[in-house]
ROPAMI-726105 format. One record per residue: residue number from 1; residue in three letters; x, y, z of N, C-alpha, C, CB in turn. Coordinates in steps of 0.2 Angstrom, whole numbers. Glycine has a CB too. Example, Ala and Ser with C-alpha at 12.3 -4.5 7.8 and 13.67 -1.06 7.14 Angstrom:
residues 2
R   num   residu    n.c1    n.c2    n.c3   ca.c1   ca.c2   ca.c3    c.c1    c.c2    c.c3   cb.c1   cb.c2   cb.c3
R     1      ALA      66     -28      39      62     -22      39      66     -16      39      57     -22      45
R     2      SER      64     -11      35      68      -5      36      64       0      39      70      -3      29
This chain:
residues 295
R   num   residu    n.c1    n.c2    n.c3   ca.c1   ca.c2   ca.c3    c.c1    c.c2    c.c3   cb.c1   cb.c2   cb.c3
R     1      MET       3      -6       0       0       0       0       5       6      -1      -4       1       5
R     2      ALA      10       6       4      15      12       4      17      13      -3      21      12      10
R     3      ASP      20       7      -6      23       9     -12      18      11     -18      26       4     -15
R     4      GLN      11      10     -20       7      14     -22       8      21     -20       1      13     -20
R     5      THR       6      22     -14       5      30     -12      12      34     -13       3      31      -4
R     6      LEU      17      30     -13      23      34     -14      25      35     -23      30      31      -9
R     7      SER      22      31     -27      23      30     -34      19      34     -37      21      23     -37
R     8      THR      13      37     -35       8      40     -38      10      46     -40       4      40     -35
R     9      PRO      12      51     -35      13      58     -36      20      60     -40      14      61     -29
R    10      LEU      24      53     -42      30      57     -47      28      57     -55      38      53     -46
R    11      PRO      23      54     -57      22      55     -65      18      61     -64      17      50     -69
R    12      ALA      14      64     -59       8      69     -61      14      76     -60       1      69     -54
R    13      LEU      19      76     -56      24      80     -56      28      83     -60      27      78     -53
R    14      ALA      30      76     -64      34      75     -68      32      80     -74      33      69     -70
R    15      GLY      26      79     -75      22      81     -81      23      78     -87      23      88     -83
R    16      ALA      22      70     -85      27      65     -92      19      61     -93      37      58     -89
R    17      THR      14      63     -90       8      59     -95       6      62     -99       2      58     -93
R    18      PRO       4      60    -105      -1      62    -111      -6      67    -110      -5      56    -114
R    19      GLY     -10      63    -104     -15      68    -103     -13      73    -100     -20      65     -99
R    20      ARG      -9      74     -95      -5      80     -93      -2      86     -99       1      77     -89
R    21      ALA       0      83    -103       4      87    -109      -1      89    -113      10      83    -113
R    22      ARG      -7      86    -114     -12      88    -119     -16      96    -113     -19      79    -121
R    23      GLN     -17      94    -107     -19      98    -102     -15     104    -105     -17      95     -94
R    24      VAL      -9     105    -103      -3     110    -103      -4     115    -108       4     106    -104
R    25      TRP      -6     111    -114      -4     113    -120     -10     117    -121      -3     108    -125
R    26      ARG     -17     115    -120     -25     118    -120     -24     124    -117     -31     114    -117
R    27      ARG     -21     124    -111     -20     131    -107     -16     135    -110     -19     131    -100
R    28      PHE     -10     133    -114      -5     138    -117     -10     140    -123       3     134    -121
R    29      ARG     -12     137    -127     -16     140    -133     -19     144    -131     -20     137    -138
R    30      ARG     -22     145    -126     -29     151    -126     -25     157    -122     -37     147    -121
R    31      ARG     -20     157    -124     -16     163    -120     -12     166    -129      -8     160    -112
R    32      PRO     -16     171    -132     -11     174    -137      -5     176    -137     -12     178    -139
R    33      ALA      -3     178    -131       3     181    -130       8     176    -130       4     186    -124
R    34      ALA       6     170    -127      11     165    -127      14     161    -134       8     160    -124
R    35      VAL       6     163    -138       6     159    -144      10     162    -149       0     159    -148
R    36      ALA       9     168    -147      15     174    -152      22     174    -152      14     182    -150
R    37      GLY      23     170    -144      32     170    -141      33     163    -144      33     170    -132
R    38      LEU      29     158    -146      31     153    -146      31     151    -155      26     148    -142
R    39      VAL      28     157    -158      28     160    -167      36     163    -167      21     168    -170
R    40      LEU      36     165    -161      42     171    -164      49     167    -161      42     181    -159
R    41      VAL      50     162    -156      54     157    -155      56     154    -160      52     153    -150
R    42      ALA      49     150    -164      50     145    -168      54     149    -174      43     142    -169
R    43      GLY      52     155    -176      54     159    -181      62     161    -180      50     166    -182
R    44      PHE      65     163    -174      71     162    -173      76     158    -174      71     162    -170
R    45      LEU      73     151    -171      77     144    -171      76     143    -179      73     138    -166
R    46      ALA      71     145    -183      72     142    -190      78     146    -193      66     142    -195
R    47      LEU      79     153    -192      81     158    -195      91     155    -194      78     167    -190
R    48      ALA      91     152    -187      97     151    -184     101     146    -187      97     149    -178
R    49      VAL      95     140    -188      97     131    -192      97     134    -200      89     123    -191
R    50      ILE      92     137    -202      91     136    -209      94     141    -213      85     136    -210
R    51      GLY      94     149    -209      98     155    -211     103     153    -215     100     158    -206
R    52      PRO     108     151    -214     114     150    -214     117     145    -219     116     149    -208
R    53      LEU     112     141    -220     112     137    -226     110     139    -233     109     132    -226
R    54      VAL     105     145    -233     101     147    -238     105     155    -242      93     147    -234
R    55      THR     107     158    -236     109     163    -238     115     163    -240     108     168    -235
R    56      ALA     120     171    -241     126     170    -244     130     169    -238     129     175    -249
R    57      ASP     137     167    -241     142     166    -237     143     175    -233     150     162    -244
R    58      PRO     142     173    -226     144     179    -222     150     184    -222     144     178    -217
R    59      ALA     155     180    -225     162     183    -226     164     185    -232     167     177    -226
R    60      ALA     159     185    -237     160     187    -245     160     194    -246     155     185    -248
R    61      GLN     164     198    -248     164     205    -248     164     206    -256     172     208    -244
R    62      ASP     159     211    -257     157     213    -263     158     221    -265     151     211    -263
R    63      TYR     167     224    -265     168     231    -266     164     235    -270     173     231    -267
R    64      SER     160     233    -275     156     236    -279     149     239    -277     155     231    -284
R    65      ALA     148     236    -269     141     239    -266     143     240    -259     133     234    -266
R    66      PRO     146     243    -257     148     244    -251     142     249    -248     156     246    -250
R    67      LEU     140     248    -241     134     252    -238     129     253    -243     137     260    -236
R    68      ALA     125     248    -247     121     247    -250     114     246    -247     124     243    -252
R    69      PRO     109     251    -250     103     250    -246     100     243    -247      99     255    -246
R    70      PRO      94     242    -245      90     235    -245      88     234    -252      84     236    -240
R    71      SER      88     230    -255      86     228    -262      87     222    -265      88     231    -265
R    72      GLY      83     219    -272      82     214    -272      89     208    -272      78     215    -277
R    73      GLY      97     212    -273     102     208    -272     103     206    -266     106     210    -273
R    74      HIS     101     212    -260     104     212    -253      98     213    -251     109     215    -251
R    75      LEU      95     209    -247      87     210    -244      87     216    -238      84     202    -239
R    76      LEU      93     216    -236      94     219    -229     101     224    -231      97     211    -223
R    77      GLY     102     224    -239     108     229    -238     115     226    -236     105     235    -231
R    78      THR     119     228    -236     125     227    -236     129     232    -229     127     228    -243
R    79      ASP     135     229    -228     141     233    -223     147     237    -229     147     227    -216
R    80      ASP     149     239    -224     155     243    -227     160     239    -231     159     247    -221
R    81      LEU     160     233    -232     165     230    -234     159     225    -240     170     225    -226
R    82      GLY     154     228    -241     149     224    -245     148     217    -244     151     224    -251
R    83      ARG     146     217    -238     146     210    -235     138     210    -234     151     208    -226
R    84      ASP     133     205    -236     127     203    -237     125     203    -229     126     198    -241
R    85      LEU     121     209    -227     119     209    -219     115     204    -218     116     214    -216
R    86      LEU     112     202    -222     106     196    -221     109     190    -218     101     193    -227
R    87      ALA     115     187    -222     118     184    -220     122     183    -214     120     184    -223
R    88      ARG     125     188    -214     127     190    -205     122     189    -200     128     197    -203
R    89      ILE     114     193    -203     110     193    -196     109     184    -196     102     198    -197
R    90      ALA     108     181    -202     107     174    -199     113     169    -197     103     171    -204
R    91      TYR     119     171    -198     124     167    -193     124     170    -186     131     167    -196
R    92      GLY     124     177    -185     122     178    -180     116     176    -175     122     183    -181
R    93      ALA     111     175    -178     105     171    -174     109     164    -171      99     168    -180
R    94      ARG     113     159    -176     117     154    -172     119     156    -168     121     151    -175
R    95      VAL     124     160    -168     129     161    -164     124     163    -156     135     166    -169
R    96      SER     120     167    -156     116     169    -150     112     164    -147     111     174    -151
R    97      LEU     109     161    -151     106     153    -151     110     148    -145     106     150    -160
R    98      GLU     116     149    -150     120     144    -145     123     146    -138     125     141    -149
R    99      ALA     124     153    -140     127     156    -132     121     156    -127     130     166    -133
R   100      GLY     115     157    -129     110     158    -124     109     149    -121     102     162    -128
R   101      VAL     107     146    -127     105     138    -124     111     136    -120     103     132    -130
R   102      LEU     117     135    -122     122     133    -119     125     136    -111     126     133    -124
R   103      SER     123     141    -111     125     148    -105     119     144    -101     123     158    -107
R   104      VAL     113     144    -102     107     141     -99     108     134     -95     100     141    -104
R   105      LEU     109     131    -101     111     123     -99     116     123     -95     114     117    -104
R   106      LEU     123     127     -95     128     126     -89     125     127     -84     134     132     -90
R   107      ALA     121     133     -83     118     136     -77     114     131     -73     113     142     -80
R   108      MET     111     127     -76     105     122     -73     110     116     -70      97     119     -80
R   109      VAL     113     114     -76     117     108     -74     121     108     -66     123     106     -80
R   110      VAL     124     114     -65     128     115     -61     125     119     -56     134     118     -64
R   111      GLY     119     123     -56     116     126     -51     110     121     -47     112     133     -55
R   112      VAL     107     119     -52     100     114     -49     103     108     -43      96     109     -56
R   113      PRO     108     105     -43     108     100     -40     113     106     -33     112      93     -45
R   114      ILE     114     111     -34     118     113     -28     112     116     -25     125     118     -28
R   115      GLY     107     120     -28     100     122     -25      96     116     -22      96     125     -30
R   116      LEU      96     111     -25      92     104     -23      96     103     -16      94      97     -29
R   117      VAL     103     102     -16     106      99     -10     106     105      -4     113      96     -12
R   118      ALA     107     111      -6     106     116      -1      99     116       3     106     123      -4
R   119      GLY      93     117      -4      87     115       2      86     110       6      83     115       0
R   120      TYR      86     105       3      86      98       7      88      99      13      91      93       4
R   121      TYR      96      98      15      99     100      20     101     108      22     104      97      19
R   122      ARG      95     109      24      94     117      26      99     118      33      84     119      28
R   123      ARG      99     115      37     101     116      44     110     116      41      98     109      51
R   124      PHE     114     114      38     119     113      38     123     116      31     119     108      40
R   125      LEU     121     115      26     124     118      20     121     125      17     125     113      14
R   126      ASP     112     124      19     111     130      16     112     137      17     107     130      15
R   127      PRO     115     138      23     118     145      27     124     145      23     121     145      36
R   128      VAL     128     140      22     135     143      16     135     145      11     138     140      13
R   129      VAL     131     140       7     129     139       1     125     146      -1     125     133       1
R   130      MET     121     150       3     115     155       1     119     162       2     108     154       6
R   131      ARG     125     160       8     130     166       8     133     168       2     136     164      13
R   132      LEU     136     162      -1     141     164      -6     136     166     -13     147     156      -7
R   133      VAL     128     164     -12     125     166     -17     125     174     -17     119     162     -17
R   134      ASP     123     177     -10     123     183      -8     128     187     -12     124     183      -2
R   135      VAL     135     184     -11     140     189     -14     140     189     -21     146     187     -12
R   136      VAL     139     184     -23     138     184     -31     132     190     -33     134     175     -35
R   137      LEU     129     189     -31     122     193     -33     124     200     -31     113     189     -28
R   138      ALA     127     201     -26     130     210     -25     134     211     -31     137     211     -19
R   139      PHE     134     209     -36     137     213     -43     131     210     -48     145     212     -46
R   140      PRO     129     217     -50     123     215     -56     126     210     -62     121     222     -60
R   141      PHE     121     206     -65     122     202     -70     128     203     -76     117     201     -73
R   142      LEU     127     210     -78     131     210     -84     138     214     -82     128     214     -89
R   143      ILE     137     216     -76     146     219     -74     151     212     -72     147     226     -64
R   144      PHE     145     207     -68     148     200     -68     151     196     -73     143     197     -66
R   145      ALA     147     197     -81     147     193     -85     153     197     -89     141     193     -88
R   146      VAL     156     204     -88     159     207     -91     166     205     -87     156     212     -91
R   147      GLY     167     206     -81     172     204     -78     174     197     -79     171     205     -72
R   148      MET     171     192     -79     173     185     -80     175     185     -89     166     179     -77
R   149      ALA     171     188     -92     174     189    -100     181     190    -101     173     194    -102
R   150      ALA     182     196     -96     189     200     -98     195     195     -94     188     209     -94
R   151      ILE     193     191     -89     196     186     -86     199     181     -90     192     183     -82
R   152      LEU     195     178     -93     193     173     -97     197     173    -103     187     173     -98
R   153      GLY     195     179    -106     198     181    -114     192     179    -119     206     177    -117
R   154      PRO     193     183    -126     187     185    -129     187     179    -133     187     190    -133
R   155      SER     181     175    -133     178     168    -136     172     168    -135     181     163    -135
R   156      LEU     169     163    -140     162     160    -138     160     156    -134     161     157    -142
R   157      ARG     166     151    -134     168     147    -127     168     149    -121     173     145    -128
R   158      ASN     170     156    -120     173     160    -114     165     164    -111     179     167    -118
R   159      VAL     163     165    -117     156     169    -116     152     166    -113     152     172    -122
R   160      ILE     152     160    -116     146     155    -113     147     153    -106     145     147    -117
R   161      ILE     153     151    -105     155     151     -97     154     156     -91     163     150     -96
R   162      ALA     156     163     -95     154     168     -92     146     169     -90     157     173     -95
R   163      LEU     143     169     -95     136     169     -94     133     164     -90     133     168    -100
R   164      GLY     134     157     -93     133     153     -88     134     154     -80     136     148     -91
R   165      VAL     140     156     -79     142     158     -71     138     164     -68     151     160     -71
R   166      SER     136     169     -72     133     175     -71     126     173     -68     132     179     -78
R   167      GLN     123     167     -70     116     165     -70     115     160     -66     115     163     -77
R   168      LEU     121     158     -62     121     154     -57     117     156     -51     126     153     -55
R   169      PRO     118     161     -48     113     161     -42     105     161     -41     114     167     -40
R   170      GLY     102     164     -48      97     163     -50      94     155     -50      98     166     -56
R   171      ILE      98     152     -52      95     146     -52      96     142     -45      99     142     -58
R   172      ILE     102     143     -43     100     140     -36      97     142     -32     104     140     -32
R   173      ARG      94     149     -33      90     152     -27      82     149     -29      89     162     -28
R   174      VAL      82     148     -36      74     146     -38      74     140     -36      71     145     -46
R   175      THR      78     133     -36      79     128     -36      78     125     -27      84     128     -40
R   176      ARG      83     130     -23      82     131     -16      76     131     -14      84     138     -14
R   177      GLY      73     137     -16      65     138     -14      59     133     -14      62     141     -18
R   178      GLU      60     132     -21      56     127     -23      57     119     -20      57     127     -29
R   179      VAL      63     116     -17      64     111     -13      62     112      -6      71     110     -14
R   180      LEU      61     117      -3      61     120       4      52     120       5      64     129       5
R   181      THR      49     121      -1      41     122      -1      40     112      -1      38     127     -10
R   182      LEU      42     109      -7      41     101      -9      44      97      -5      44      99     -16
R   183      ARG      48      98      -1      50      94       6      45      94      12      57      97       8
R   184      GLU      41      98      12      35     100      18      29      95      15      31     110      19
R   185      LEU      29      94      10      23      90       5      23      83      10      25      88      -4
R   186      ASP      14      81       9      14      74      11      17      67      10      10      73      10
R   187      TYR      17      69       3      20      64      -1      29      63       1      17      67      -9
R   188      VAL      32      68       2      39      67       1      40      64      12      44      77      -2
R   189      ALA      33      67      16      34      63      23      34      57      22      29      64      28
R   190      ALA      29      53      17      28      46      16      34      43      15      22      45      11
R   191      ALA      37      45      10      43      42       7      49      41      13      46      47       2
R   192      VAL      49      48      17      52      49      24      50      42      28      48      57      29
R   193      ALA      45      43      30      42      36      34      44      30      31      34      37      36
R   194      ASP      43      27      24      44      22      21      52      21      22      41      23      13
R   195      GLY      57      24      24      62      23      25      67      24      19      61      18      26
R   196      ALA      64      28      12      68      30       7      72      34      10      66      32       1
R   197      GLY      81      34       6      86      36       7      86      45       4      91      32       3
R   198      ASP      89      49       7      90      57       6      90      56      -3      99      60      10
R   199      GLY      94      52      -5      96      53     -13      90      51     -18     104      48     -15
R   200      ARG      85      47     -15      79      44     -19      75      48     -18      76      37     -18
R   201      ILE      74      54     -12      69      56      -9      72      62     -14      69      56      -2
R   202      MET      77      66     -14      77      70     -17      77      71     -26      81      72     -14
R   203      PHE      79      66     -29      78      65     -36      73      62     -38      83      63     -38
R   204      ARG      68      57     -35      64      54     -38      56      59     -35      66      46     -36
R   205      TYR      57      61     -29      53      64     -26      51      71     -27      53      62     -21
R   206      VAL      58      75     -25      57      83     -25      57      85     -29      61      86     -22
R   207      LEU      64      84     -34      66      87     -40      61      87     -46      73      84     -41
R   208      PRO      57      81     -47      52      81     -53      45      87     -52      49      72     -53
R   209      GLY      45      88     -44      41      93     -42      44     101     -43      40      90     -35
R   210      ALA      51     102     -45      52     106     -47      54     107     -54      57     107     -43
R   211      THR      52     104     -59      52     103     -67      49     109     -69      48      97     -71
R   212      SER      44     111     -66      40     114     -72      42     122     -70      31     112     -73
R   213      THR      44     124     -64      47     130     -62      55     132     -65      48     130     -53
R   214      LEU      59     127     -66      65     125     -69      64     126     -76      66     117     -68
R   215      ILE      58     124     -79      58     125     -86      58     132     -88      53     121     -90
R   216      VAL      51     136     -83      50     143     -86      57     145     -84      45     148     -82
R   217      GLN      62     145     -78      66     148     -77      72     146     -83      68     148     -70
R   218      ALA      72     143     -85      77     140     -91      73     145     -97      76     131     -92
R   219      THR      69     146    -100      67     151    -104      67     156    -104      63     150    -104
R   220      VAL      66     160     -96      66     166     -96      73     168     -94      60     168     -92
R   221      GLY      78     163     -94      86     165     -94      90     165    -102      89     159     -89
R   222      ILE      86     162    -106      90     164    -112      90     169    -115      89     161    -116
R   223      PRO      84     173    -114      86     181    -117      90     185    -114      81     186    -119
R   224      THR      90     183    -107      96     187    -103     103     187    -106      98     184     -96
R   225      ALA     104     178    -107     110     176    -110     111     179    -118     111     167    -109
R   226      ILE     107     179    -120     106     183    -128     108     190    -128      99     184    -132
R   227      ILE     104     195    -122     107     202    -122     115     202    -119     102     208    -117
R   228      GLY     114     197    -115     123     197    -113     128     195    -118     125     192    -108
R   229      GLU     126     190    -122     131     189    -129     133     195    -133     128     184    -135
R   230      ALA     127     199    -134     127     205    -139     130     210    -136     121     208    -142
R   231      THR     130     211    -128     134     215    -125     140     214    -125     133     216    -120
R   232      LEU     143     208    -124     151     206    -124     153     206    -129     154     200    -121
R   233      SER     150     204    -135     152     206    -142     153     212    -143     149     205    -146
R   234      PHE     148     218    -142     147     223    -144     155     227    -140     139     226    -142
R   235      LEU     155     224    -133     163     228    -130     169     224    -132     163     229    -122
R   236      GLY     169     220    -137     175     217    -140     177     211    -135     181     223    -141
R   237      LEU     173     209    -130     174     201    -125     171     197    -127     170     201    -117
R   238      GLY     167     197    -133     165     190    -135     166     188    -141     158     188    -134
R   239      VAL     163     187    -148     163     185    -152     167     187    -156     158     184    -154
R   240      GLN     174     186    -158     178     191    -164     177     189    -171     187     190    -162
R   241      PRO     179     195    -173     178     196    -181     184     192    -184     178     204    -183
R   242      PRO     182     188    -190     177     188    -195     170     187    -192     179     183    -201
R   243      THR     170     182    -187     163     178    -185     157     183    -182     164     173    -179
R   244      PRO     153     183    -188     147     187    -186     144     186    -180     142     187    -192
R   245      SER     142     191    -178     137     190    -171     133     198    -170     143     188    -163
R   246      TRP     127     198    -168     123     202    -167     128     210    -165     117     199    -162
R   247      GLY     131     207    -159     135     212    -155     138     213    -160     138     210    -150
R   248      VAL     142     211    -164     148     211    -168     146     216    -173     150     205    -172
R   249      VAL     139     214    -176     138     219    -183     135     225    -180     131     215    -190
R   250      LEU     133     226    -174     131     233    -171     136     237    -170     127     232    -163
R   251      THR     144     234    -166     150     238    -167     151     240    -175     156     233    -163
R   252      ASP     152     236    -179     154     238    -184     149     242    -187     156     233    -187
R   253      ALA     142     244    -186     137     250    -189     138     254    -184     129     248    -190
R   254      GLN     144     256    -179     144     263    -175     146     268    -179     147     263    -169
R   255      GLN     150     266    -184     152     276    -188     148     275    -194     162     278    -191
R   256      PHE     143     271    -197     138     272    -202     132     272    -199     139     269    -208
R   257      LEU     131     276    -195     123     276    -193     120     282    -197     122     277    -184
R   258      ASP     123     286    -198     121     292    -203     121     292    -210     127     298    -202
R   259      GLN     126     286    -214     124     284    -220     121     278    -221     129     283    -222
R   260      ALA     121     275    -217     118     267    -217     114     264    -209     125     261    -219
R   261      PRO     110     269    -208     105     267    -203     103     259    -200      99     271    -205
R   262      TRP     103     256    -208     100     250    -206     106     244    -203      97     248    -212
R   263      LEU     111     246    -204     117     242    -202     115     240    -194     123     247    -203
R   264      ALA     113     246    -190     110     246    -184     103     242    -182     109     253    -182
R   265      ILE      99     244    -188      91     243    -187      92     236    -186      84     246    -195
R   266      TRP      93     232    -191      90     225    -190      94     222    -185      90     220    -196
R   267      PRO     100     223    -183     102     217    -177      97     221    -170     112     216    -176
R   268      GLY      98     227    -169      92     228    -165      86     226    -164      91     232    -164
R   269      VAL      83     225    -169      77     220    -169      75     215    -169      73     221    -173
R   270      MET      82     210    -171      84     203    -171      83     202    -164      91     202    -174
R   271      ILE      88     207    -159      89     206    -151      81     206    -148      95     213    -147
R   272      ALA      80     213    -151      72     213    -146      68     209    -148      69     219    -145
R   273      LEU      68     207    -153      61     202    -155      62     195    -152      61     201    -164
R   274      SER      69     192    -152      70     187    -149      71     186    -140      76     185    -152
R   275      THR      71     191    -138      70     191    -130      63     191    -129      74     197    -126
R   276      LEU      58     195    -134      52     196    -132      48     190    -133      49     202    -135
R   277      GLY      51     186    -139      49     179    -139      50     175    -133      51     175    -144
R   278      PHE      55     174    -133      56     170    -125      52     172    -118      65     171    -123
R   279      ASN      52     177    -119      49     182    -112      42     179    -112      50     192    -112
R   280      LEU      39     180    -118      34     177    -120      32     171    -118      34     178    -125
R   281      LEU      35     167    -120      35     159    -121      35     157    -115      42     156    -123
R   282      GLY      40     160    -111      40     159    -102      35     160     -99      45     163     -99
R   283      ASP      34     166    -100      27     168     -95      20     163     -98      24     179     -97
R   284      GLY      18     161    -104      16     156    -107      15     149    -103      21     156    -113
R   285      LEU      22     146    -103      24     141    -100      21     142     -93      32     140    -100
R   286      ARG      23     147     -88      22     148     -81      14     148     -80      26     154     -78
R   287      ASP      12     151     -85       5     151     -83       0     144     -85       1     158     -88
R   288      ALA       4     140     -91      -1     134     -92       2     128     -88      -1     132    -100
R   289      LEU       9     127     -83      11     124     -80       8     124     -73      17     124     -80
R   290      ASP       5     129     -72       4     131     -65      -3     127     -63       4     140     -64
R   291      PRO      -6     122     -61     -11     119     -59     -16     123     -56      -9     116     -55
R   292      ARG     -14     130     -55     -20     134     -52     -23     138     -54     -20     136     -47
R   293      SER     -20     138     -61     -25     140     -67     -29     138     -71     -22     142     -70
R   294      VAL     -31     130     -68     -35     125     -71     -43     129     -67     -33     116     -68
R   295      ARG     -48     128     -72     -54     131     -69     -58     126     -66     -58     135     -73
């Protein structure tokens, strides 16, 4: 009887059942803003994956058409070296997606276990972990990321590391907060009474209950990382030329704002739309995954 009681909460909390997935999708699609965010994110992913395959070489120079305005030959125009701006934007989308997703994944892989252990062993590890987190949180996100990137050196790999480490405190705090709530629930107490070990309780009964919140946190963290990557590349601490990045394109556009404003407009629009899309998607997932939104 005890085994049946302990095994039933896990699928419901993890959201792995088909019925649960259909219910979440129904709640999600009722929110126009969430659907708009999904469309924007899907378009951003398509541009990052397919764009570099169908556009021109982003490094190819056409000295006969420097700073050409948008036209049939160059849909978004060209830069001062005659490079196709659409190709550079498409390749920059791939760089931004890679930086955003991998940095958040790094923060999740490192931060979730730390927050899980800190929240579960709150009397011993929690004070130490949270004081270290508070120290890191004393520095603004971008300031900390800039410092990390300056120490590690300019490259996409180091940008991912810097952005991932900068997002660690938020992931740890969110995970810890969820664990502090979930460990007090009845089914966890039943698992303790049944003699389950700490590792089994944390990873089988507590962590699945925090999955929905962590998914939303990851979705919201990606646009933050995209802006961080663009900022670091703009400052010369991220992706280095000739590799195109939205931040690199913005840097190149500074001296031509009067002559060719489209050089700054298009990467700025892409950064704004991609961050808006991920934020709308995160808000929609939060509402759809929240059981209290069910009437």
